C-alpha positions in Angstrom: 137.0 54.8 187.5 136.7 58.5 186.9 139.2 61.0 188.1 136.6 62.7 190.4 136.1 59.3 192.2 139.8 58.9 192.7 140.1 62.3 194.2 137.2 61.8 196.6 138.4 58.3 197.6 141.9 59.6 198.3 140.6 62.4 200.7 137.8 60.5 202.5 139.0 56.9 202.5 142.8 57.3 202.6 142.5 60.5 204.7 145.2 62.2 202.7 145.6 66.0 202.9 143.7 68.0 200.3 146.9 69.8 199.3 148.7 66.5 198.7 145.8 65.1 196.6 145.6 68.3 194.6 149.3 68.1 193.7 149.1 64.3 192.9 146.1 64.5 190.5 146.8 68.0 189.1 143.6 69.6 190.2 142.9 72.7 192.3 142.1 72.5 196.0 138.9 74.6 195.4 137.7 71.9 193.0 138.3 69.2 195.6 136.3 71.1 198.2 133.5 71.5 195.7 133.5 67.7 195.0 133.4 67.0 198.8 130.4 69.2 199.1 128.6 67.5 196.2 129.4 64.1 197.7 127.9 65.0 201.1 124.6 66.1 199.4 124.4 63.9 196.3 126.3 60.8 197.2 127.8 58.8 194.2 126.0 61.1 191.6 128.6 63.7 192.4 131.0 61.8 190.2 128.8 62.1 187.1 129.5 65.0 184.7 127.0 67.8 185.0 125.5 70.0 182.3 127.1 73.4 181.7 123.8 74.9 180.5 123.0 78.0 182.5 120.0 77.9 184.9 118.3 80.7 183.0 118.6 82.2 179.4 117.0 85.6 179.2 117.8 85.9 175.5 116.2 82.6 174.5 113.4 82.6 172.0 110.0 82.6 173.8 107.6 79.8 173.4 105.1 82.2 171.8 107.6 83.2 169.2 108.4 79.5 168.5 104.7 78.8 168.1 104.4 81.8 165.7 107.3 80.5 163.6 105.7 77.1 163.2 102.2 78.6 162.5 103.7 80.9 159.8 105.5 78.0 158.2 102.3 75.9 158.2 100.3 78.8 156.7 102.8 79.4 153.9 103.0 75.7 153.0 99.2 75.4 152.9 99.0 78.4 150.5 101.7 76.9 148.2 104.1 79.7 148.8 107.8 79.7 149.7 108.2 78.7 153.4 111.9 78.9 154.0 113.6 80.5 157.0 114.3 83.7 155.1 110.7 84.1 154.1 109.4 83.4 157.6 111.8 86.0 159.0 110.4 88.5 156.5 106.8 87.8 157.6 107.7 88.0 161.3 109.4 91.4 160.8 106.7 92.9 158.5 103.6 91.5 160.0 104.5 90.9 163.7 107.4 93.4 164.3 109.6 90.5 165.5 113.2 90.2 164.5 114.4 86.6 164.5 117.5 85.3 162.7 117.2 82.8 160.0 119.5 80.5 161.9 117.1 80.5 164.9 114.1 79.9 162.7 115.8 77.0 160.9 116.8 75.5 164.3 113.3 75.5 165.7 111.8 74.2 162.4 114.2 71.3 162.5 113.4 70.6 166.2 109.8 70.5 165.2 110.5 67.9 162.5 109.3 70.3 159.7 112.5 70.3 157.7 115.5 68.1 157.0 119.0 69.4 156.4 119.6 69.6 152.6 122.8 68.6 151.0 125.3 71.3 150.4 124.8 73.3 147.2 127.1 75.2 145.0 128.0 78.6 146.5 126.0 81.5 145.1 129.3 83.1 144.0 129.8 80.4 141.5 126.7 81.4 139.5 126.9 84.1 136.8 123.7 86.1 137.1 122.4 88.7 134.6 119.9 91.3 135.7 118.7 94.4 133.9 119.6 97.7 135.7 116.2 99.4 135.1 112.5 98.4 135.0 111.3 97.8 131.4 114.9 97.4 130.3 114.1 93.8 129.4 110.9 91.7 129.5 111.1 88.0 129.6 108.3 85.8 128.3 107.5 82.1 128.0 104.5 79.8 128.5 103.9 76.6 130.5 101.2 74.0 130.7 98.5 73.4 133.3 95.5 71.1 133.3 91.9 71.8 134.3 89.8 69.4 136.4 88.7 67.5 133.2 92.4 67.1 132.2 92.1 69.7 129.4 95.5 71.2 128.7 95.8 74.9 129.1 98.8 77.1 128.3 99.7 79.9 130.6 101.6 82.9 129.1 103.7 85.1 131.3 105.4 88.5 130.8 108.0 89.2 133.5 110.2 92.3 134.1 113.8 91.1 134.3 115.0 93.8 136.7 112.3 93.5 139.4 110.6 90.1 138.6 107.4 92.0 138.5 104.6 90.0 136.7 103.4 92.2 133.9 100.9 89.8 132.5 99.7 86.3 133.2 97.0 84.8 131.0 95.5 81.4 130.2 95.1 80.3 126.6 93.9 77.3 124.7 96.6 77.3 123.2 99.1 80.2 123.1 99.2 81.5 119.5 101.1 84.2 117.6 98.1 86.6 117.8 97.8 85.8 121.6 101.4 86.9 122.1 100.9 90.1 120.1 97.6 90.8 122.0 99.0 90.3 125.5 102.1 92.3 124.7 100.1 95.2 123.3 97.8 95.3 126.3 100.8 95.1 128.6 102.5 97.9 126.8 99.4 100.0 127.2 99.5 99.5 131.0 103.3 99.5 131.8 104.9 101.3 128.8 107.1 100.1 126.0 110.2 98.0 127.0 113.6 98.5 125.7 114.0 94.8 124.8 112.4 91.4 125.1 114.0 88.0 125.8 112.3 84.8 124.8 113.1 81.4 123.4 112.8 80.5 119.8 109.2 79.3 119.7 107.3 80.2 116.5 105.0 82.5 118.4 108.0 84.7 119.2 110.3 84.4 116.1 110.2 82.9 112.6 114.0 82.8 112.2 113.9 78.9 112.4 110.8 78.5 110.3 112.1 76.6 107.3 114.9 79.2 106.6 112.4 81.7 104.9 113.8 84.6 106.9 110.6 86.5 107.3 109.2 88.2 110.3 106.2 87.0 112.2 103.6 89.4 113.6 105.4 89.8 117.0 108.7 90.5 115.4 107.1 93.1 113.1 105.4 94.8 116.1 108.7 95.0 118.0 110.4 96.5 114.9 107.7 99.1 114.6 108.0 100.1 118.3 111.8 100.1 118.2 112.1 97.3 120.8 115.3 95.1 120.6 114.4 91.4 120.3 116.7 88.9 122.0 116.3 85.1 121.8 118.0 82.4 123.7 120.3 79.9 122.1 118.7 76.7 121.1 118.7 74.1 123.9 119.8 76.7 126.5 116.6 77.3 128.6 118.7 78.8 131.4 119.0 82.0 129.4 115.4 82.7 130.3 115.9 81.3 133.8 113.9 84.0 135.6 110.6 83.2 133.9 111.4 79.5 134.1 111.8 79.8 137.9 108.6 81.9 138.1 106.7 79.0 136.5 107.9 76.7 139.2 106.6 79.1 141.9 103.3 79.4 140.1 102.7 75.7 139.8 103.7 75.2 143.4 100.9 77.7 144.4 98.4 76.3 141.9 98.9 72.8 143.3 97.6 74.0 146.7 94.4 75.6 145.1 91.2 73.9 144.1 91.6 72.6 140.6 89.9 74.9 138.2 87.0 73.5 136.1 87.1 76.1 133.4 89.6 78.4 131.8 87.9 81.4 133.3 88.3 79.9 136.8 91.9 79.3 136.1 92.3 82.9 135.0 90.8 84.1 138.2 93.3 82.0 140.1 96.1 83.5 138.0 94.9 87.0 138.8 95.0 86.2 142.5 98.5 84.8 142.3 99.8 87.9 140.5 98.5 90.1 143.4 100.2 87.8 145.9 103.4 87.5 143.9 103.8 91.2 143.1 102.6 92.8 146.3 102.7 90.3 149.2 105.4 87.7 148.7 109.0 88.7 149.5 111.5 87.7 146.7 114.8 86.2 147.8 116.6 87.5 144.7 115.7 91.2 145.4 117.4 93.6 147.8 116.2 93.3 151.4 113.8 90.6 150.3 111.5 93.3 148.8 108.4 92.6 146.8 108.6 92.9 143.0 106.2 95.8 143.0 108.4 97.8 145.3 111.5 97.3 143.1 109.6 97.9 139.8 108.4 101.3 141.0 111.7 102.4 142.6 113.6 103.5 139.5 112.7 105.3 136.2 111.7 102.9 133.5 113.9 102.3 130.5 112.6 103.1 127.0 113.3 101.6 123.5 115.9 103.1 121.2 114.4 103.0 117.6 116.7 102.3 114.6 117.3 104.8 111.9 114.3 103.9 109.8 112.7 100.8 111.4 112.6 99.1 108.0 113.1 95.4 107.6 115.7 94.6 104.9 116.6 91.1 103.7 117.6 89.2 100.6 116.1 85.8 100.0 117.1 83.1 97.5 114.1 81.2 95.9 113.0 79.4 92.8 109.9 80.1 90.8 107.5 77.2 91.0 105.9 75.4 88.1 102.9 77.7 88.2 105.1 80.8 87.8 104.9 82.0 91.5 107.2 82.6 94.4 106.1 82.9 98.1 107.1 85.5 100.7 106.3 85.5 104.4 105.5 88.9 105.9 104.2 89.6 109.4 103.7 85.9 109.9 101.5 85.5 106.8 102.4 83.8 103.5 101.9 85.7 100.3 102.1 84.5 96.6 103.7 86.6 94.0 103.2 85.9 90.3 106.2 86.0 88.1 104.9 84.2 85.0 105.0 80.6 83.7 107.8 81.5 81.3 110.1 81.8 84.3 109.0 78.5 85.9 111.9 76.9 87.8 114.1 80.0 87.5 116.3 80.8 90.4 115.6 84.2 91.7 116.6 86.7 94.4 114.0 88.6 96.4 115.2 92.0 97.5 112.9 93.0 100.4 112.7 96.5 101.9 109.6 96.2 104.1 106.7 96.3 101.6 108.9 97.1 98.6 109.7 93.9 96.8 112.0 93.4 93.8 112.4 89.9 92.1 115.5 89.5 89.9 116.9 86.6 88.0 119.8 85.2 90.1 121.8 84.3 86.9 121.4 87.3 84.7 120.3 90.1 87.2 117.2 90.8 85.1 114.4 92.5 87.0 111.5 90.1 86.7 109.0 92.0 88.8 108.8 95.0 91.2 105.8 95.6 93.4 104.6 97.0 96.7 103.3 94.1 98.8 99.6 94.3 99.8 99.6 92.7 103.3 95.8 92.1 103.1 96.0 89.7 100.1 97.5 86.3 99.8 97.8 86.4 96.0 99.4 89.6 94.9 97.7 91.2 91.8 99.9 91.5 88.7 98.4 94.8 87.7 97.7 93.4 84.2 94.2 93.3 82.8 92.5 89.9 83.0 92.0 88.0 79.8 88.4 88.6 78.5 86.1 85.7 78.4 85.1 84.2 75.0 82.2 86.2 73.5 81.7 84.3 70.3 79.6 81.1 70.5 81.3 77.8 70.1 80.6 76.1 66.7 
């Protein structure tokens, strides 16, 4: 039996004074009189606990706002864009002049059955984040895969500004090659200026430092050296170093999944161009101040510029051995060149002293200079400079 029922029974049935019942059960006399009034009008339901919810809530979210929240969520999901509470709040404020807290949006989305509470994640303070201080201070690049309607594999190459997440270039290739990297970088530089540095993984299209230990530069590395751009590469098996462009690829694929599957590489490129416009100018970015768009942040500060070295030359020393035909090989600007030393030096261990195009080949054991030349980048087999042996002019017997 509830305490309220005991109080009412004591007053009505036992006819005990209200003051005495109040003292016995530790309640106020005003509360007893309120219970008596409820009992006269409601009967036994007066004993049931009642909701403390106010009769009216002037500050409650209107039904129209709730419908707009759900409609915005549905529209963003259909477009393959981020549809979290923070993004919805940004769209409500910028497109509808409505200020709604993320907690309120999350609550209504949950009531509508559109989201489920996610397990607790690591606090953001536990992550160590690196971000360039200026636009063009660092460009990140990587490529990912996407399939056309006929299952043809296409590689999508991205250039992303580290400071603002601004998409500088997004192109489709079949496949991504070294010349494609150089071409897209050159065209991006013509549009947005020269960056101070680049950050990529160790793919052969970006660096030749793991290409069989030869130590030469590929075409992209040579271009960066000529422009004075500092080249940074992630550690092997550490993809999180280039985490911004990796995360961008996830967002891109989420959007592409919601689009009609492209039948040709040109159709895919048109879709990529549309996404760049949305990503740079229309979509708020959670990692940027005030959930701004990348274009806003990219244009807010002066751009960084490269700091060229003292001479821009490429210096290296390489150990090699003359092959059985009397030649050694040297890779320059991603292209392999053959340098003749002479059959008399076959299998001789040599050192190649490289100062850009100035090459000196010396005997590793004696220090004797075997050949000095200026490399001709247009020729695979470097000329010796000696006159060719004349053909036999006398008739054979």
